[in-house]
Each structure stands twice: as structure tokens, then as C-alpha cells.
FIDO-246174 format. One record per residue (C-alpha): residue number from 1; residue in one letter; x, y, z. Coordinates in steps of 0.2 Angstrom, whole numbers. Example, Ala and Ser with C-alpha at 12.3 -4.5 7.8 and 13.67 -1.06 7.14 Angstrom:
2
{finu 1 dose a X 62 Y -22 Z 39}
{finu 2 dose s X 68 Y -5 Z 36}
//
This chain:
469
{finu 1 dose m X 804 Y 382 Z 110}
{finu 2 dose i X 792 Y 396 Z 102}
{finu 3 dose h X 780 Y 405 Z 114}
{finu 4 dose t X 767 Y 418 Z 108}
{finu 5 dose q X 764 Y 434 Z 117}
{finu 6 dose n X 751 Y 433 Z 130}
{finu 7 dose s X 735 Y 440 Z 121}
{finu 8 dose s X 724 Y 442 Z 136}
{finu 9 dose d X 729 Y 460 Z 138}
{finu 10 dose r X 721 Y 464 Z 121}
{finu 11 dose l X 706 Y 454 Z 126}
{finu 12 dose v X 704 Y 464 Z 143}
{finu 13 dose r X 706 Y 480 Z 133}
{finu 14 dose l X 692 Y 475 Z 121}
{finu 15 dose g X 681 Y 468 Z 136}
{finu 16 dose v X 683 Y 485 Z 145}
{finu 17 dose l X 678 Y 495 Z 129}
{finu 18 dose i X 663 Y 484 Z 126}
{finu 19 dose s X 658 Y 484 Z 144}
{finu 20 dose e X 659 Y 503 Z 146}
{finu 21 dose a X 649 Y 506 Z 130}
{finu 22 dose t X 636 Y 493 Z 137}
{finu 23 dose l X 635 Y 503 Z 154}
{finu 24 dose i X 632 Y 519 Z 144}
{finu 25 dose m X 617 Y 510 Z 135}
{finu 26 dose l X 610 Y 503 Z 150}
{finu 27 dose m X 611 Y 520 Z 159}
{finu 28 dose m X 603 Y 528 Z 144}
{finu 29 dose a X 589 Y 515 Z 144}
{finu 30 dose g X 586 Y 517 Z 162}
{finu 31 dose i X 584 Y 536 Z 161}
{finu 32 dose y X 574 Y 534 Z 145}
{finu 33 dose v X 561 Y 523 Z 155}
{finu 34 dose l X 560 Y 536 Z 168}
{finu 35 dose y X 558 Y 550 Z 155}
{finu 36 dose w X 545 Y 542 Z 145}
{finu 37 dose r X 536 Y 532 Z 159}
{finu 38 dose e X 520 Y 543 Z 156}
{finu 39 dose s X 518 Y 536 Z 139}
{finu 40 dose g X 521 Y 518 Z 144}
{finu 41 dose n X 532 Y 514 Z 129}
{finu 42 dose f X 548 Y 519 Z 120}
{finu 43 dose p X 548 Y 531 Z 105}
{finu 44 dose p X 551 Y 522 Z 88}
{finu 45 dose h X 569 Y 530 Z 87}
{finu 46 dose f X 575 Y 523 Z 103}
{finu 47 dose k X 586 Y 509 Z 96}
{finu 48 dose r X 594 Y 520 Z 84}
{finu 49 dose l X 598 Y 533 Z 97}
{finu 50 dose l X 604 Y 520 Z 109}
{finu 51 dose v X 617 Y 514 Z 96}
{finu 52 dose l X 622 Y 531 Z 91}
{finu 53 dose i X 627 Y 536 Z 108}
{finu 54 dose a X 636 Y 520 Z 111}
{finu 55 dose l X 646 Y 523 Z 95}
{finu 56 dose c X 650 Y 541 Z 101}
{finu 57 dose y X 657 Y 534 Z 117}
{finu 58 dose g X 666 Y 520 Z 108}
{finu 59 dose v X 675 Y 533 Z 96}
{finu 60 dose c X 680 Y 544 Z 111}
{finu 61 dose q X 686 Y 529 Z 121}
{finu 62 dose l X 697 Y 523 Z 106}
{finu 63 dose y X 704 Y 541 Z 104}
{finu 64 dose t X 708 Y 544 Z 122}
{finu 65 dose g X 714 Y 526 Z 125}
{finu 66 dose v X 709 Y 512 Z 137}
{finu 67 dose v X 722 Y 511 Z 151}
{finu 68 dose v X 714 Y 500 Z 164}
{finu 69 dose h X 722 Y 484 Z 157}
{finu 70 dose q X 739 Y 491 Z 157}
{finu 71 dose r X 750 Y 483 Z 170}
{finu 72 dose f X 759 Y 498 Z 177}
{finu 73 dose t X 744 Y 510 Z 176}
{finu 74 dose t X 740 Y 520 Z 192}
{finu 75 dose g X 724 Y 527 Z 199}
{finu 76 dose d X 728 Y 545 Z 194}
{finu 77 dose v X 731 Y 540 Z 176}
{finu 78 dose i X 714 Y 531 Z 175}
{finu 79 dose l X 706 Y 547 Z 182}
{finu 80 dose k X 714 Y 558 Z 170}
{finu 81 dose k X 710 Y 547 Z 155}
{finu 82 dose h X 692 Y 546 Z 162}
{finu 83 dose f X 690 Y 565 Z 162}
{finu 84 dose t X 697 Y 566 Z 144}
{finu 85 dose t X 685 Y 552 Z 138}
{finu 86 dose f X 670 Y 560 Z 145}
{finu 87 dose l X 674 Y 578 Z 140}
{finu 88 dose s X 676 Y 572 Z 122}
{finu 89 dose f X 660 Y 561 Z 124}
{finu 90 dose v X 649 Y 575 Z 130}
{finu 91 dose l X 655 Y 587 Z 116}
{finu 92 dose l X 653 Y 574 Z 102}
{finu 93 dose t X 636 Y 568 Z 108}
{finu 94 dose l X 629 Y 585 Z 110}
{finu 95 dose t X 635 Y 590 Z 93}
{finu 96 dose v X 628 Y 574 Z 85}
{finu 97 dose l X 611 Y 576 Z 94}
{finu 98 dose w X 610 Y 594 Z 89}
{finu 99 dose v X 614 Y 591 Z 71}
{finu 100 dose f X 601 Y 578 Z 69}
{finu 101 dose r X 588 Y 586 Z 80}
{finu 102 dose w X 584 Y 571 Z 91}
{finu 103 dose p X 569 Y 573 Z 102}
{finu 104 dose l X 579 Y 569 Z 118}
{finu 105 dose f X 591 Y 584 Z 115}
{finu 106 dose t X 585 Y 591 Z 132}
{finu 107 dose w X 594 Y 595 Z 148}
{finu 108 dose r X 581 Y 585 Z 157}
{finu 109 dose f X 588 Y 569 Z 149}
{finu 110 dose m X 606 Y 574 Z 145}
{finu 111 dose v X 612 Y 579 Z 163}
{finu 112 dose p X 607 Y 563 Z 171}
{finu 113 dose l X 614 Y 553 Z 157}
{finu 114 dose f X 631 Y 561 Z 157}
{finu 115 dose g X 632 Y 563 Z 176}
{finu 116 dose g X 626 Y 546 Z 180}
{finu 117 dose s X 637 Y 538 Z 166}
{finu 118 dose f X 653 Y 547 Z 172}
{finu 119 dose v X 651 Y 540 Z 190}
{finu 120 dose v X 646 Y 523 Z 185}
{finu 121 dose v X 660 Y 521 Z 172}
{finu 122 dose l X 673 Y 528 Z 184}
{finu 123 dose l X 668 Y 515 Z 197}
{finu 124 dose f X 668 Y 501 Z 184}
{finu 125 dose r X 686 Y 506 Z 179}
{finu 126 dose y X 693 Y 506 Z 197}
{finu 127 dose l X 684 Y 490 Z 200}
{finu 128 dose t X 691 Y 482 Z 185}
{finu 129 dose r X 708 Y 488 Z 189}
{finu 130 dose w X 706 Y 480 Z 207}
{finu 131 dose a X 700 Y 464 Z 200}
{finu 132 dose l X 714 Y 463 Z 187}
{finu 133 dose k X 727 Y 466 Z 201}
{finu 134 dose r X 720 Y 452 Z 212}
{finu 135 dose y X 719 Y 440 Z 197}
{finu 136 dose r X 737 Y 443 Z 192}
{finu 137 dose s X 743 Y 442 Z 209}
{finu 138 dose k X 737 Y 424 Z 209}
{finu 139 dose g X 749 Y 420 Z 195}
{finu 140 dose r X 737 Y 421 Z 181}
{finu 141 dose n X 738 Y 432 Z 166}
{finu 142 dose t X 757 Y 432 Z 168}
{finu 143 dose n X 770 Y 439 Z 156}
{finu 144 dose f X 787 Y 430 Z 158}
{finu 145 dose a X 802 Y 441 Z 157}
{finu 146 dose v X 821 Y 441 Z 157}
{finu 147 dose f X 834 Y 455 Z 158}
{finu 148 dose v X 850 Y 457 Z 148}
{finu 149 dose g X 864 Y 469 Z 153}
{finu 150 dose d X 867 Y 480 Z 168}
{finu 151 dose i X 851 Y 479 Z 178}
{finu 152 dose s X 856 Y 493 Z 190}
{finu 153 dose i X 852 Y 504 Z 175}
{finu 154 dose v X 834 Y 499 Z 177}
{finu 155 dose e X 833 Y 495 Z 195}
{finu 156 dose d X 816 Y 503 Z 198}
{finu 157 dose l X 808 Y 493 Z 184}
{finu 158 dose f X 817 Y 477 Z 189}
{finu 159 dose r X 812 Y 479 Z 207}
{finu 160 dose r X 794 Y 482 Z 203}
{finu 161 dose m X 792 Y 467 Z 192}
{finu 162 dose v X 800 Y 456 Z 205}
{finu 163 dose d X 792 Y 463 Z 221}
{finu 164 dose d X 774 Y 467 Z 214}
{finu 165 dose p X 765 Y 452 Z 208}
{finu 166 dose t X 749 Y 463 Z 204}
{finu 167 dose t X 758 Y 469 Z 188}
{finu 168 dose g X 757 Y 451 Z 181}
{finu 169 dose y X 776 Y 449 Z 177}
{finu 170 dose k X 787 Y 435 Z 183}
{finu 171 dose v X 806 Y 438 Z 180}
{finu 172 dose q X 814 Y 422 Z 175}
{finu 173 dose g X 832 Y 428 Z 177}
{finu 174 dose y X 845 Y 439 Z 169}
{finu 175 dose f X 860 Y 439 Z 158}
{finu 176 dose a X 875 Y 450 Z 162}
{finu 177 dose d X 894 Y 450 Z 163}
{finu 178 dose a X 893 Y 444 Z 181}
{finu 179 dose p X 880 Y 441 Z 195}
{finu 180 dose a X 873 Y 456 Z 202}
{finu 181 dose p X 870 Y 459 Z 221}
{finu 182 dose l X 853 Y 467 Z 218}
{finu 183 dose a X 847 Y 452 Z 209}
{finu 184 dose a X 854 Y 440 Z 222}
{finu 185 dose s X 845 Y 450 Z 236}
{finu 186 dose l X 829 Y 448 Z 227}
{finu 187 dose g X 831 Y 430 Z 223}
{finu 188 dose v X 832 Y 431 Z 204}
{finu 189 dose d X 843 Y 419 Z 195}
{finu 190 dose y X 859 Y 423 Z 185}
{finu 191 dose l X 857 Y 414 Z 168}
{finu 192 dose g X 874 Y 418 Z 160}
{finu 193 dose t X 882 Y 431 Z 150}
{finu 194 dose a X 873 Y 441 Z 135}
{finu 195 dose a X 883 Y 430 Z 123}
{finu 196 dose q X 875 Y 414 Z 130}
{finu 197 dose f X 857 Y 421 Z 128}
{finu 198 dose p X 853 Y 412 Z 111}
{finu 199 dose a X 860 Y 395 Z 117}
{finu 200 dose y X 851 Y 396 Z 134}
{finu 201 dose m X 835 Y 400 Z 126}
{finu 202 dose a X 836 Y 387 Z 113}
{finu 203 dose s X 837 Y 374 Z 127}
{finu 204 dose g X 819 Y 378 Z 132}
{finu 205 dose q X 822 Y 378 Z 150}
{finu 206 dose r X 811 Y 393 Z 154}
{finu 207 dose r X 797 Y 402 Z 146}
{finu 208 dose v X 800 Y 420 Z 140}
{finu 209 dose d X 788 Y 432 Z 133}
{finu 210 dose y X 798 Y 449 Z 135}
{finu 211 dose v X 816 Y 453 Z 134}
{finu 212 dose y X 822 Y 469 Z 142}
{finu 213 dose c X 839 Y 474 Z 135}
{finu 214 dose t X 851 Y 487 Z 142}
{finu 215 dose l X 866 Y 483 Z 131}
{finu 216 dose s X 876 Y 498 Z 125}
{finu 217 dose d X 882 Y 502 Z 108}
{finu 218 dose q X 899 Y 493 Z 112}
{finu 219 dose e X 890 Y 477 Z 113}
{finu 220 dose s X 880 Y 479 Z 97}
{finu 221 dose s X 884 Y 462 Z 91}
{finu 222 dose a X 877 Y 453 Z 106}
{finu 223 dose r X 862 Y 464 Z 106}
{finu 224 dose h X 859 Y 460 Z 87}
{finu 225 dose a X 860 Y 442 Z 90}
{finu 226 dose i X 847 Y 443 Z 105}
{finu 227 dose l X 836 Y 454 Z 94}
{finu 228 dose s X 837 Y 441 Z 79}
{finu 229 dose y X 833 Y 427 Z 91}
{finu 230 dose c X 818 Y 436 Z 99}
{finu 231 dose e X 810 Y 440 Z 82}
{finu 232 dose a X 812 Y 422 Z 76}
{finu 233 dose h X 804 Y 415 Z 91}
{finu 234 dose l X 789 Y 427 Z 94}
{finu 235 dose i X 797 Y 435 Z 109}
{finu 236 dose r X 795 Y 454 Z 112}
{finu 237 dose f X 811 Y 463 Z 112}
{finu 238 dose c X 812 Y 479 Z 122}
{finu 239 dose g X 828 Y 490 Z 121}
{finu 240 dose i X 832 Y 502 Z 134}
{finu 241 dose p X 845 Y 515 Z 128}
{finu 242 dose a X 857 Y 520 Z 141}
{finu 243 dose s X 858 Y 538 Z 134}
{finu 244 dose v X 841 Y 542 Z 140}
{finu 245 dose i X 839 Y 531 Z 155}
{finu 246 dose d X 842 Y 545 Z 167}
{finu 247 dose v X 829 Y 556 Z 159}
{finu 248 dose k X 814 Y 556 Z 170}
{finu 249 dose h X 802 Y 565 Z 158}
{finu 250 dose t X 790 Y 557 Z 146}
{finu 251 dose m X 798 Y 554 Z 129}
{finu 252 dose a X 792 Y 553 Z 111}
{finu 253 dose f X 799 Y 540 Z 99}
{finu 254 dose e X 801 Y 542 Z 80}
{finu 255 dose m X 811 Y 535 Z 66}
{finu 256 dose m X 821 Y 548 Z 56}
{finu 257 dose a X 830 Y 542 Z 40}
{finu 258 dose g X 830 Y 524 Z 48}
{finu 259 dose t X 837 Y 530 Z 64}
{finu 260 dose p X 828 Y 529 Z 81}
{finu 261 dose v X 826 Y 546 Z 89}
{finu 262 dose f X 820 Y 550 Z 106}
{finu 263 dose s X 813 Y 567 Z 110}
{finu 264 dose v X 815 Y 571 Z 128}
{finu 265 dose h X 799 Y 581 Z 131}
{finu 266 dose n X 783 Y 573 Z 124}
{finu 267 dose e X 772 Y 587 Z 120}
{finu 268 dose p X 753 Y 584 Z 116}
{finu 269 dose l X 751 Y 602 Z 111}
{finu 270 dose e X 763 Y 599 Z 96}
{finu 271 dose s X 748 Y 591 Z 88}
{finu 272 dose i X 738 Y 604 Z 78}
{finu 273 dose i X 722 Y 596 Z 83}
{finu 274 dose n X 726 Y 598 Z 101}
{finu 275 dose r X 731 Y 616 Z 99}
{finu 276 dose a X 715 Y 620 Z 90}
{finu 277 dose l X 705 Y 612 Z 104}
{finu 278 dose k X 714 Y 622 Z 117}
{finu 279 dose r X 713 Y 638 Z 107}
{finu 280 dose a X 694 Y 635 Z 104}
{finu 281 dose f X 692 Y 632 Z 123}
{finu 282 dose d X 702 Y 648 Z 127}
{finu 283 dose i X 691 Y 658 Z 116}
{finu 284 dose c X 675 Y 652 Z 122}
{finu 285 dose f X 680 Y 653 Z 140}
{finu 286 dose s X 688 Y 670 Z 140}
{finu 287 dose l X 673 Y 677 Z 130}
{finu 288 dose a X 661 Y 670 Z 143}
{finu 289 dose v X 671 Y 678 Z 157}
{finu 290 dose l X 673 Y 695 Z 148}
{finu 291 dose v X 655 Y 696 Z 144}
{finu 292 dose l X 647 Y 689 Z 159}
{finu 293 dose v X 659 Y 692 Z 174}
{finu 294 dose f X 672 Y 705 Z 170}
{finu 295 dose p X 661 Y 720 Z 167}
{finu 296 dose w X 654 Y 719 Z 185}
{finu 297 dose f X 671 Y 717 Z 193}
{finu 298 dose y X 678 Y 731 Z 182}
{finu 299 dose v X 664 Y 743 Z 189}
{finu 300 dose v X 666 Y 738 Z 207}
{finu 301 dose f X 684 Y 736 Z 209}
{finu 302 dose g X 689 Y 749 Z 196}
{finu 303 dose l X 680 Y 762 Z 207}
{finu 304 dose w X 687 Y 755 Z 223}
{finu 305 dose i X 705 Y 756 Z 215}
{finu 306 dose k X 703 Y 774 Z 209}
{finu 307 dose l X 695 Y 780 Z 225}
{finu 308 dose t X 708 Y 772 Z 237}
{finu 309 dose s X 725 Y 776 Z 228}
{finu 310 dose p X 731 Y 787 Z 214}
{finu 311 dose g X 735 Y 779 Z 197}
{finu 312 dose p X 727 Y 768 Z 183}
{finu 313 dose v X 714 Y 754 Z 186}
{finu 314 dose f X 725 Y 742 Z 176}
{finu 315 dose f X 743 Y 737 Z 179}
{finu 316 dose k X 752 Y 731 Z 164}
{finu 317 dose q X 770 Y 723 Z 164}
{finu 318 dose q X 780 Y 715 Z 151}
{finu 319 dose r X 782 Y 696 Z 154}
{finu 320 dose s X 789 Y 681 Z 145}
{finu 321 dose g X 777 Y 672 Z 134}
{finu 322 dose l X 777 Y 658 Z 121}
{finu 323 dose g X 795 Y 655 Z 114}
{finu 324 dose g X 802 Y 667 Z 127}
{finu 325 dose k X 795 Y 682 Z 118}
{finu 326 dose a X 789 Y 697 Z 128}
{finu 327 dose f X 771 Y 703 Z 129}
{finu 328 dose w X 761 Y 715 Z 139}
{finu 329 dose c X 752 Y 706 Z 153}
{finu 330 dose y X 737 Y 715 Z 161}
{finu 331 dose k X 730 Y 715 Z 179}
{finu 332 dose f X 720 Y 725 Z 190}
{finu 333 dose r X 732 Y 736 Z 200}
{finu 334 dose s X 734 Y 729 Z 217}
{finu 335 dose m X 749 Y 740 Z 223}
{finu 336 dose r X 753 Y 758 Z 225}
{finu 337 dose l X 763 Y 766 Z 211}
{finu 338 dose n X 781 Y 761 Z 214}
{finu 339 dose a X 798 Y 761 Z 205}
{finu 340 dose e X 801 Y 742 Z 209}
{finu 341 dose s X 786 Y 735 Z 200}
{finu 342 dose d X 797 Y 727 Z 186}
{finu 343 dose t X 811 Y 721 Z 197}
{finu 344 dose r X 804 Y 716 Z 214}
{finu 345 dose q X 792 Y 701 Z 216}
{finu 346 dose a X 777 Y 704 Z 227}
{finu 347 dose t X 777 Y 695 Z 244}
{finu 348 dose r X 764 Y 690 Z 256}
{finu 349 dose d X 765 Y 705 Z 268}
{finu 350 dose d X 771 Y 717 Z 254}
{finu 351 dose p X 769 Y 735 Z 261}
{finu 352 dose r X 766 Y 741 Z 243}
{finu 353 dose k X 749 Y 732 Z 242}
{finu 354 dose t X 733 Y 742 Z 244}
{finu 355 dose r X 719 Y 736 Z 255}
{finu 356 dose v X 708 Y 732 Z 240}
{finu 357 dose g X 724 Y 725 Z 232}
{finu 358 dose e X 726 Y 713 Z 246}
{finu 359 dose l X 708 Y 706 Z 243}
{finu 360 dose m X 710 Y 705 Z 225}
{finu 361 dose r X 726 Y 695 Z 226}
{finu 362 dose r X 719 Y 683 Z 239}
{finu 363 dose t X 704 Y 679 Z 228}
{finu 364 dose s X 714 Y 680 Z 211}
{finu 365 dose i X 702 Y 694 Z 205}
{finu 366 dose d X 717 Y 704 Z 200}
{finu 367 dose e X 720 Y 691 Z 186}
{finu 368 dose l X 704 Y 694 Z 177}
{finu 369 dose p X 710 Y 707 Z 164}
{finu 370 dose q X 722 Y 693 Z 158}
{finu 371 dose f X 707 Y 686 Z 149}
{finu 372 dose i X 710 Y 700 Z 137}
{finu 373 dose n X 727 Y 692 Z 134}
{finu 374 dose v X 719 Y 675 Z 131}
{finu 375 dose l X 707 Y 682 Z 118}
{finu 376 dose r X 722 Y 691 Z 109}
{finu 377 dose g X 731 Y 674 Z 109}
{finu 378 dose e X 746 Y 680 Z 120}
{finu 379 dose m X 740 Y 668 Z 134}
{finu 380 dose s X 730 Y 653 Z 138}
{finu 381 dose v X 717 Y 650 Z 152}
{finu 382 dose v X 729 Y 637 Z 159}
{finu 383 dose g X 747 Y 636 Z 157}
{finu 384 dose p X 764 Y 640 Z 165}
{finu 385 dose r X 762 Y 657 Z 174}
{finu 386 dose p X 771 Y 671 Z 164}
{finu 387 dose h X 786 Y 678 Z 174}
{finu 388 dose m X 794 Y 695 Z 174}
{finu 389 dose l X 808 Y 697 Z 161}
{finu 390 dose r X 821 Y 700 Z 174}
{finu 391 dose h X 816 Y 683 Z 183}
{finu 392 dose t X 816 Y 674 Z 166}
{finu 393 dose e X 834 Y 680 Z 163}
{finu 394 dose q X 839 Y 676 Z 181}
{finu 395 dose y X 832 Y 659 Z 183}
{finu 396 dose a X 836 Y 653 Z 165}
{finu 397 dose h X 855 Y 653 Z 171}
{finu 398 dose i X 851 Y 644 Z 187}
{finu 399 dose i X 838 Y 631 Z 183}
{finu 400 dose g X 843 Y 621 Z 168}
{finu 401 dose s X 826 Y 616 Z 162}
{finu 402 dose y X 818 Y 633 Z 166}
{finu 403 dose m X 815 Y 639 Z 148}
{finu 404 dose v X 806 Y 622 Z 143}
{finu 405 dose r X 790 Y 630 Z 151}
{finu 406 dose h X 790 Y 643 Z 136}
{finu 407 dose f X 786 Y 629 Z 124}
{finu 408 dose v X 768 Y 633 Z 127}
{finu 409 dose k X 758 Y 649 Z 130}
{finu 410 dose p X 758 Y 655 Z 148}
{finu 411 dose g X 742 Y 654 Z 158}
{finu 412 dose i X 731 Y 663 Z 170}
{finu 413 dose t X 732 Y 648 Z 181}
{finu 414 dose g X 743 Y 632 Z 180}
{finu 415 dose y X 746 Y 615 Z 187}
{finu 416 dose a X 760 Y 622 Z 198}
{finu 417 dose q X 748 Y 635 Z 206}
{finu 418 dose v X 735 Y 621 Z 211}
{finu 419 dose t X 748 Y 609 Z 218}
{finu 420 dose g X 756 Y 620 Z 231}
{finu 421 dose y X 767 Y 632 Z 221}
{finu 422 dose r X 756 Y 647 Z 221}
{finu 423 dose g X 762 Y 665 Z 226}
{finu 424 dose e X 779 Y 671 Z 229}
{finu 425 dose t X 795 Y 661 Z 226}
{finu 426 dose s X 807 Y 668 Z 239}
{finu 427 dose e X 818 Y 652 Z 239}
{finu 428 dose l X 826 Y 643 Z 224}
{finu 429 dose w X 817 Y 626 Z 228}
{finu 430 dose q X 801 Y 634 Z 226}
{finu 431 dose m X 805 Y 640 Z 208}
{finu 432 dose e X 812 Y 623 Z 205}
{finu 433 dose g X 796 Y 615 Z 210}
{finu 434 dose r X 786 Y 626 Z 200}
{finu 435 dose v X 796 Y 623 Z 184}
{finu 436 dose e X 795 Y 604 Z 187}
{finu 437 dose r X 776 Y 605 Z 188}
{finu 438 dose d X 775 Y 616 Z 173}
{finu 439 dose i X 785 Y 604 Z 163}
{finu 440 dose w X 774 Y 590 Z 169}
{finu 441 dose y X 759 Y 600 Z 163}
{finu 442 dose i X 767 Y 602 Z 146}
{finu 443 dose e X 770 Y 583 Z 144}
{finu 444 dose h X 753 Y 578 Z 151}
{finu 445 dose w X 741 Y 591 Z 143}
{finu 446 dose s X 723 Y 587 Z 140}
{finu 447 dose l X 707 Y 597 Z 139}
{finu 448 dose s X 701 Y 588 Z 154}
{finu 449 dose l X 717 Y 592 Z 164}
{finu 450 dose d X 713 Y 611 Z 160}
{finu 451 dose v X 696 Y 609 Z 166}
{finu 452 dose f X 702 Y 601 Z 182}
{finu 453 dose i X 715 Y 615 Z 185}
{finu 454 dose i X 702 Y 628 Z 182}
{finu 455 dose f X 690 Y 620 Z 195}
{finu 456 dose k X 704 Y 619 Z 208}
{finu 457 dose t X 708 Y 637 Z 205}
{finu 458 dose i X 691 Y 643 Z 208}
{finu 459 dose v X 690 Y 632 Z 224}
{finu 460 dose g X 707 Y 640 Z 229}
{finu 461 dose a X 700 Y 658 Z 226}
{finu 462 dose f X 685 Y 655 Z 237}
{finu 463 dose k X 697 Y 649 Z 251}
{finu 464 dose g X 706 Y 665 Z 249}
{finu 465 dose e X 723 Y 658 Z 244}
{finu 466 dose e X 737 Y 670 Z 239}
{finu 467 dose g X 737 Y 673 Z 221}
{finu 468 dose a X 750 Y 669 Z 208}
{finu 469 dose y X 762 Y 683 Z 204}
//
């Protein structure tokens, strides 16, 4: 029996895209009515502008991807994608309106449009996700799946599909060398060995849309037979390589000379477009800080530093940057001159800190000179914090994935710093947690994530949290 793939996911994706574009248009029309209510009618270019902004949103949505329809998506993923979509939407729309000199290119119109649309579309996405989960939990929009091979390898996925009906999966059974206690405890049927898969499926006893296969290279003949059957009967075959099953990072897949290759760390910043976007943002943001903010802090805190302790206003230290290369990192000097500055990490109650240094570190003001490093291209506004050369050498031998954080430029602030790993790392688990979050940032980078981290950093500075070293 031949079964086609459940196409409802594609319809949901299209429906979400059209619905969100429609919401943008309705929001714009509503604001337009309020904006032009004095004249009593719409200007002649209203329809063209309406379509233009809807197209801008559609392009940004297609670029960032619709994730609401995905069966294992989570609320935080939806929020991240939402930030990315709207950041690109705002930039693209403002650029287009400025280029074509539309009459409504005013803050009076744009701020309500973008702000209102951001909230309305976000609420729509969460409402859609809630509705889809309820719909699928009632047995509708269901994908039927079987597993082939050792299911203990994919226990988390297996349990989620069986236990959580909101994902819209129904596990029809599994094929393995012998019955598995895990499956028996979950009430999933044993259907036979992997070699029996084609014959069993040909009997048409159960509907199957997806096959999840964990067979090893030693079982390539059985795996090939299952793949051939799936391709001939419109069943989606999903191979799960045992060599990467224990890797808990996001991975990139590509074909090289006819060979499937998995890259352990999926890096968005490998894209030249993403690197250009990040660099453009770094230049604009650092220039704004250095022109508008830095001079005032330099005068006030520079004088305070000079009047309260001997030594220079700036403190510079060699730290590990992109590719592990050393660079001179600048800070406002927050300590008295000492011989341990390059070997001993600052602590919360460090006696070397000056009174003004204590204030600067609690508000992260001491990090402001690093915007010079950003402008020079040695650092980014957001990224893994650069460490002293001695610490890089030390932790590279203790933490296996430590050097991965040097795949990108170091940052003035980072994801680790706004998620609880800020300040000193007196114990190994603290550095391990920091490295883990740095790698997460590298694998999940987006411009909206950078904006979110900057916002969290500013909030932390006002709260007076101890600065990153």
C-alpha cells in the first residue's frame, strides 16, 4: 500500500505566512486611517504602499523561516525567529521607503506600525502554536512513524513521539533484533527484525509516513533494502548515524564527493552575508557609542582614575581573539598597578580594585574602551568574552571544547554573561558553563540575538551586576 506524505504541514506553513502578512496589512490600514482621519480619505498611493510593505514582510519571513508549524518547535525558538524576522523587516522596509521617498516615511507612522505589528504577530504565532498542539493532540494532522534498529540510541526522540500527542506523531511500532524493554514499557509493538521490514510493510497492516533508522554500517544491506522500499512507496526515510548520535550540538549536513558529511558545529557566521551583517552592525553601534557616549565617560572617569591612583587611564592586556590569535584588549583601569594583572583573575572582593574601579566593574563602564577594539575589527559587540592568554592555555587542556569559542570574534558582552556566567570563574564548572553557552551562541547566532544580549547587558549594568572579566 502506498501512502503519500501528510501535506498539511506545508499548508499550515503557507497559511501562517499569508495570515501574518495580512495582519501587517490590517495593522497598517488601521494606523493609516488614524493618520489620515483629518482628510477623510486615503491618499492615492495607499494600495501600492500596502502591497509593498506586505511584500517586504513576506521576503523577510521566507528568509528567516516559519517555525510555528514545526512539530518539535518551542516557545523560545519562536521568539528568536520572531526577533530575527522583525529586525530584518524593519531594516528592509525603512530602506525601501527611504529610497522611494514615500510620504509616510515618518516616525509618527512607522513606530506604531512596527511596534504594534511586533506584538500582534507574536501573539498570533503563540496562539497558532497552541491551536496546532490542541488539534494534533486530538489525533488530527498525524504523521505515522516506525523505528528500525536500536531504539535506545534515540530514546529521547522515541519517548517524545510516544508520550506527547501534541507533536502529531503516532509510533506504529519498531523493528529490531529483539524486543526492547523501553518500547514494552511504553506500549509500542515489536514488529520483527529489520530484514522483515519490506515484507511486513507490503502486507499493508499499518500506515507509515516516516521511517527512523539507526542501523549501523555493518547492517548496510538491510538499511539499503529499507531505503529502497521507502523510496518506492513514498515513505520518508530518516537515517540517524550512530557516529553523531551522542553529539548534542546543532550540526550542518552536506554532500562531499558523493559522501554525506556532518559538521559538528553549525555556524551561521560561516555565511559571508551574516558576517557582513554582523560587521556592519558592529561598526554602526561602536561608532555611535564612541561619538555619543564614550567622550563623556572618558572625561569623568578618566579624571577620577588619575586623581585617585597613580597610573594610566587605560589598562591594556593581551587576550585571545579570533582563531586564538592574541590582541591588545583595552579597558578603563579599575585596579592599582600590580605585577599580577596578567596572571591573576579579578575577584569580587579583590583588594587590588580601586573605589572608582569597583563602581566601573559593577556597571560595566570599564569595558567601554573595547568599542575601540570593535571598530578596529579585533572584537565584536557581542561574542564570547576574550580571556587572558594564560587562561586560554590553561583551560584548553582541561575543557575539551574550550577552543571552539575562538571560531568567532570575542565580544564586549556575550550570551554566557547574560545567562548567569558573569564575572569570576573560580571553579571549573563555572568555566565549563561559560564555554557551553559560548558554543550555543556560535551555533545559534542571529542579529536579533545580538540585540537581545545587548539589551540584557544594559539591564544588568543598571542593576549593578559584577562585570565580566
